C-alpha positions in Angstrom: 0.0 0.0 0.0 1.3 3.4 -1.0 1.7 6.0 1.7 1.3 9.6 0.9 1.3 13.0 2.7 -2.2 13.9 3.9 -1.5 17.6 3.2 0.0 17.7 -0.3 -0.4 14.1 -1.5 3.3 13.5 -2.1 4.2 9.8 -2.1 6.5 8.6 0.7 8.5 6.5 -1.8 9.4 9.8 -3.6 9.8 12.3 -0.8 11.3 10.2 2.0 9.8 8.8 5.3 6.5 10.4 6.4 6.6 12.1 9.8 3.2 12.3 11.6 1.5 11.7 8.2 3.4 14.5 6.5 6.1 14.5 3.9 9.4 16.0 4.6 8.6 19.4 3.2 5.2 19.7 4.8 6.5 18.6 8.2 9.2 21.3 8.1 6.7 23.9 7.1 4.4 22.9 9.9 7.0 22.6 12.6 9.4 25.5 13.2 12.8 24.6 14.5 13.4 27.8 16.4 11.5 29.4 19.3 12.7 32.9 20.0 11.3 35.9 21.9 10.4 39.0 19.8 12.3 41.3 22.2 15.1 41.1 24.8 16.7 43.3 27.3 20.5 42.9 27.5 22.0 44.2 30.8 25.7 45.0 30.9 27.8 46.3 33.8 29.1 49.7 32.8 32.3 49.2 34.9 33.5 45.6 34.2 31.4 44.5 31.3 29.8 41.6 33.1 26.3 40.6 31.9 23.1 39.7 33.8 21.3 36.4 33.1 18.2 36.0 35.2 19.4 37.1 38.7 23.0 36.2 38.3 25.9 38.2 36.9 28.5 36.6 34.7 32.0 37.7 33.8 32.5 39.5 30.5 35.1 37.0 29.2 37.5 37.8 26.4 36.6 40.0 23.4 33.9 42.6 23.1 31.8 42.7 26.3 28.6 43.9 24.6 28.8 41.3 21.9 29.4 38.6 24.5 26.5 39.9 26.6 24.2 39.8 23.6 25.2 36.3 22.6 24.8 35.0 26.1 21.4 36.6 26.7 20.2 35.3 23.3 21.4 31.8 24.0 19.7 31.7 27.4 16.4 32.7 25.9 16.4 30.5 22.8 14.6 27.1 22.5 14.6 24.6 19.7 11.9 22.1 18.9 12.4 18.3 19.3 9.7 15.9 18.4 9.7 12.3 19.6 7.2 9.6 20.3 6.7 11.3 23.7 5.6 14.4 21.9 7.0 17.9 21.1 9.3 19.6 23.6 11.4 22.7 23.4 14.9 22.5 24.8 18.0 24.8 25.0 20.3 24.7 21.9 23.2 23.1 23.8 20.9 20.0 24.5 20.6 19.3 20.8 23.4 17.4 19.0 24.6 18.5 15.6 22.7 21.8 15.8 24.3 24.7 14.0 23.6 28.2 15.3 24.6 31.7 14.3 24.0 34.8 16.4 24.7 38.1 14.6 24.1 41.3 16.5 23.3 44.4 14.5 24.0 47.1 17.0 23.0 50.1 14.9 19.6 48.5 14.2 19.2 47.1 17.7 18.4 43.8 16.2 19.9 40.3 16.6 19.7 37.9 13.7 19.6 34.3 14.8 19.9 31.4 12.3 19.7 27.7 13.1 20.2 24.5 11.2 19.1 21.2 12.6 16.4 18.5 12.8 13.1 18.6 14.7 12.6 14.9 14.2 15.2 12.2 13.7 13.4 10.9 10.6 14.1 14.1 8.7 16.4 13.3 5.8 18.0 16.8 5.7 18.3 19.4 8.5 16.0 22.4 8.1 16.8 26.0 8.5 15.1 28.6 10.6 15.8 32.2 11.6 14.5 35.0 13.7 15.2 38.7 14.2 15.1 39.7 17.8 14.8 43.4 18.9 16.9 44.2 21.9 17.4 47.0 24.3 20.8 47.6 25.8 20.7 48.5 29.5 23.8 49.5 31.5 23.8 48.9 35.2 26.3 48.1 38.0 26.9 44.5 38.8 26.9 43.1 42.3 30.7 42.9 42.6 31.3 46.4 41.3 28.7 47.7 43.7 30.6 46.0 46.6 33.9 47.4 45.3 32.5 50.9 45.0 31.3 50.7 48.6 34.7 49.2 49.6 32.9 46.3 51.1 35.0 43.7 53.0 34.5 40.7 55.2 38.0 40.6 56.7 41.0 42.7 57.5 44.3 41.0 56.9 46.8 42.7 59.2 50.3 41.9 58.0 53.0 42.9 60.6 56.7 42.5 60.8 59.9 44.4 60.7 60.3 44.3 56.9 62.2 46.4 54.5 60.2 48.5 52.1 61.3 46.2 49.3 60.1 43.1 51.1 56.8 44.7 52.1 56.2 45.7 48.5 57.0 42.2 47.4 54.6 40.6 49.9 51.8 43.0 48.8 52.3 42.1 45.1 52.2 38.4 45.9 48.9 38.9 47.8 47.4 41.1 45.1 48.3 38.5 42.5 46.6 35.8 44.6 43.5 37.9 44.8 43.5 38.4 41.1 43.7 34.7 40.5 40.9 34.0 43.0 38.7 36.5 41.3 38.8 34.4 38.1 37.2 31.5 40.1 34.9 33.6 42.4 33.6 37.0 41.2 33.3 38.5 44.7 37.0 37.9 45.6 38.9 41.2 45.7 41.0 43.6 47.8 38.8 46.6 48.7 41.6 48.8 50.1 45.2 48.8 51.3 46.4 50.9 54.3 50.0 51.3 55.4 50.7 50.8 59.1 53.7 51.4 61.3 55.0 47.8 61.1 53.3 46.5 58.0 50.0 47.1 56.2 46.3 46.2 56.3 44.4 44.6 53.4 40.6 44.9 53.4 39.6 41.7 51.8 36.4 40.1 50.5 35.4 37.4 51.2 36.9 36.1 54.4 37.9 32.8 52.7 40.3 34.8 50.5 41.9 36.5 53.5 42.4 33.1 55.1 43.9 31.8 52.0 46.4 34.7 52.0 47.3 34.1 55.6 47.9 30.4 55.0 50.1 31.2 52.1 52.2 33.6 54.2 52.5 30.9 56.9 53.6 28.3 54.4 56.0 30.4 52.4 57.4 32.8 55.0 56.7 31.1 58.3 54.2 33.7 59.6 52.2 33.3 62.8 48.4 33.7 62.5 45.8 34.9 64.9 42.1 35.3 64.0 39.3 37.1 65.8 35.7 38.0 64.8 33.4 40.8 65.7 29.6 40.6 65.4 28.4 43.5 63.3 24.7 42.6 62.7 22.7 40.0 60.8 21.7 39.1 57.3 18.3 39.4 55.8 17.5 35.8 56.6 18.5 36.3 60.2 22.0 34.8 60.2 24.6 36.5 62.3 27.1 38.6 60.4 30.7 38.9 61.5 33.7 40.9 60.4 37.0 39.1 60.8 40.5 40.4 61.7 43.4 38.1 60.8 46.7 39.1 62.2 49.7 37.7 60.2 53.0 38.3 61.9 56.0 37.7 59.7 59.4 36.8 61.1 61.8 39.8 61.1 64.4 39.8 58.3 67.9 39.1 59.4 70.8 41.3 58.3 
């Protein structure tokens, strides 16, 4: 018995396997591959270039910060169709194997052109194409970390003490600043808020306290420093947890002549 498309009458033997009673062409026409919003708001930090996805800020990464923000925002809001025996579902692009996707921002026109190539159903002989033009509004804001930095927020004071030469003191500071920079690549809220010179050393105002402890441990391991830690209750968080500010005293052994 010959099988044919119920929409156009094309024979299965000529057009390829029928999908849900339709030939390959009619199925593709009836089932769009891409599901995209008509408009998007792209939020970028005006200071560091980080972008906001949902309620979470993400690092700008390498290259153009605005282009990265647009691409990340678009990808988080796109869905592609996948039809199986269980029915139609819409999934994120990264969940679909062998999907090709292009995102082209047109900044002057405030439009993002999105094109995809893939299959809605595994019985499709050839992948189908789909595209969408998404209008976007670029919004500049201040990310959570830049807000903390601007307010010079800190969880701990690292008090480095010892009869060190200026050269040695400068060297230790550079080591700690480099450690903070590396930590910030893993944890966005890791930074040194301020540095203050003291009579026999210096103070680093550090966020979060885990970074200050990591610094102290390194100085103990590398330079034989002694560590003492204390905490002061300064209030409570919105969910009722007690909030402390920590002081970590790191005493370095005196240099010998």
